[in-house]
C-alpha positions as CSV (number, residue, x, y, z in Angstrom):
1,M,-19.8,14.0,-10.2
2,T,-20.9,11.2,-12.3
3,S,-20.9,7.5,-10.2
4,R,-21.9,4.3,-12.1
5,L,-21.0,0.6,-10.7
6,L,-18.9,-1.7,-12.8
7,D,-19.6,-6.2,-12.8
8,K,-16.0,-7.0,-14.1
9,G,-15.8,-11.0,-12.8
10,S,-14.5,-11.0,-9.7
11,G,-16.5,-8.2,-7.8
12,I,-18.6,-5.1,-8.8
13,M,-16.2,-2.0,-8.8
14,E,-17.2,1.9,-8.8
15,S,-16.2,4.4,-11.0
16,R,-16.7,7.9,-10.8
17,I,-15.9,11.3,-13.0
18,I,-14.2,14.0,-11.2
19,K,-13.1,17.0,-11.9
20,V,-9.6,18.5,-12.4
21,S,-9.1,22.3,-11.4
22,N,-7.1,24.6,-13.2
23,K,-4.2,24.2,-11.1
24,R,-4.4,20.7,-11.8
25,Q,-5.7,18.9,-8.7
26,I,-8.5,16.6,-8.1
27,T,-10.7,15.6,-5.0
28,I,-11.1,11.8,-4.1
29,P,-14.4,10.8,-3.2
30,Q,-14.9,10.4,0.6
31,K,-16.2,6.9,-0.2
32,F,-13.1,5.6,-2.0
33,Y,-10.8,7.8,0.6
34,D,-12.3,5.9,3.7
35,K,-12.3,2.6,1.4
36,L,-9.3,2.5,0.4
37,N,-7.8,3.7,4.0
38,I,-5.6,6.4,2.2
39,D,-3.6,8.1,5.2
40,Q,-1.2,11.3,3.4
41,E,0.0,9.7,0.3
42,I,-0.9,7.9,-3.0
43,E,1.4,6.5,-5.7
44,C,0.6,8.0,-9.1
45,T,1.0,5.5,-12.5
46,I,0.4,6.3,-15.9
47,T,0.7,3.8,-18.9
48,N,-0.4,5.0,-22.5
49,S,-3.6,6.0,-21.9
50,E,-4.5,5.7,-18.1
51,I,-3.5,7.4,-14.5
52,I,-3.9,4.8,-11.7
53,L,-3.6,5.9,-8.2
54,R,-3.2,3.7,-5.4
55,P,-2.4,4.4,-1.5
56,V,1.3,4.1,-0.1
57,Y,1.0,2.4,3.3
58,R,4.3,2.9,5.3
59,E,5.6,-0.4,6.9
60,T,5.0,1.2,10.6
61,E,1.0,1.3,9.5
62,F,1.7,-2.6,9.3
63,A,4.0,-2.9,11.9
64,E,1.2,-1.8,14.3
65,E,-1.7,-4.2,13.0
66,I,1.3,-7.3,12.9
67,L,1.7,-6.5,16.8
68,K,-1.7,-6.1,17.4
69,D,-2.5,-9.4,16.0
70,L,0.6,-11.1,17.3
71,I,-0.3,-9.7,20.9
72,G,-3.8,-11.1,20.5
73,K,-2.4,-14.3,20.1
74,G,-0.8,-14.4,23.2
75,L,2.6,-14.3,21.9
76,E,5.7,-11.9,24.1
77,G,9.4,-11.7,24.4
78,T,11.5,-13.4,22.5
79,Q,8.3,-15.3,20.8
80,L,6.7,-12.3,19.7
81,L,9.9,-10.5,18.7
82,E,10.6,-13.7,16.3
83,E,7.3,-13.7,14.7
84,F,7.0,-9.9,14.3
85,R,10.1,-10.6,12.1
86,K,8.8,-13.7,10.0
87,T,5.5,-11.8,9.4
88,R,7.0,-8.6,8.9
89,A,9.0,-10.4,6.0
90,K,6.3,-11.3,4.2
91,V,4.3,-8.1,3.9
92,K,6.2,-6.6,1.1
93,P,5.9,-9.6,-1.1
94,A,2.7,-10.3,-0.2
95,I,2.0,-6.6,-1.3
96,R,3.7,-6.8,-4.4
97,R,1.6,-10.0,-5.4
98,M,-2.0,-8.0,-5.1
99,I,-1.0,-4.7,-7.4
100,E,0.6,-8.0,-10.1
101,E,-2.7,-9.2,-9.1
102,A,-4.4,-5.9,-9.5
103,D,-3.1,-4.8,-12.7
104,A,-3.5,-8.0,-14.4
105,L,-7.3,-8.0,-13.9
106,A,-7.6,-4.6,-14.6
107,K,-5.5,-5.3,-18.3
108,K,-8.2,-8.2,-18.4
109,S,-11.1,-6.3,-17.7
110,Y,-10.3,-3.2,-19.3
111,G,-7.2,-3.5,-21.5
112,S,-4.8,-1.0,-22.3
113,G,-7.7,1.7,-23.0
114,D,-5.5,1.9,-26.4
115,D,-8.0,-1.1,-27.8
116,K,-11.1,1.2,-26.6
117,L,-9.5,4.3,-28.5
118,N,-8.9,2.6,-31.3
119,K,-12.1,0.7,-31.5
120,I,-14.0,4.6,-30.8
121,F,-11.6,6.3,-33.8
122,S,-11.2,3.1,-36.2
123,D,-13.7,4.9,-38.2
124,L,-11.4,8.0,-38.8
125,E,-8.2,6.0,-39.8
126,D,-7.0,5.8,-43.5
């Protein structure tokens, strides 16, 4: 497994080359698995030349964290329920924005991937 660090403006990212088995299976490096708090599922998205893997977070995971936070703030009863509903309603839009921002950053930092392929093989064009 080959590893390298990438500095792409907003922070350092790590890249790893991993093997694909003859059954099309991969092993996610433990460090990545732990950092992203992956549970049992990941979302797999394909672009023109990339496969993007993202952890899938279930609402129940966020619900527990929201409740812990609100209880820690001393809320209870009707006030707890009301604040929980407000906070929970903000989770999906926030996650959607984060994904959109990550996609935009990846495209800005790396391009579509096609740009790099075209540059690499530009001398082969007619």
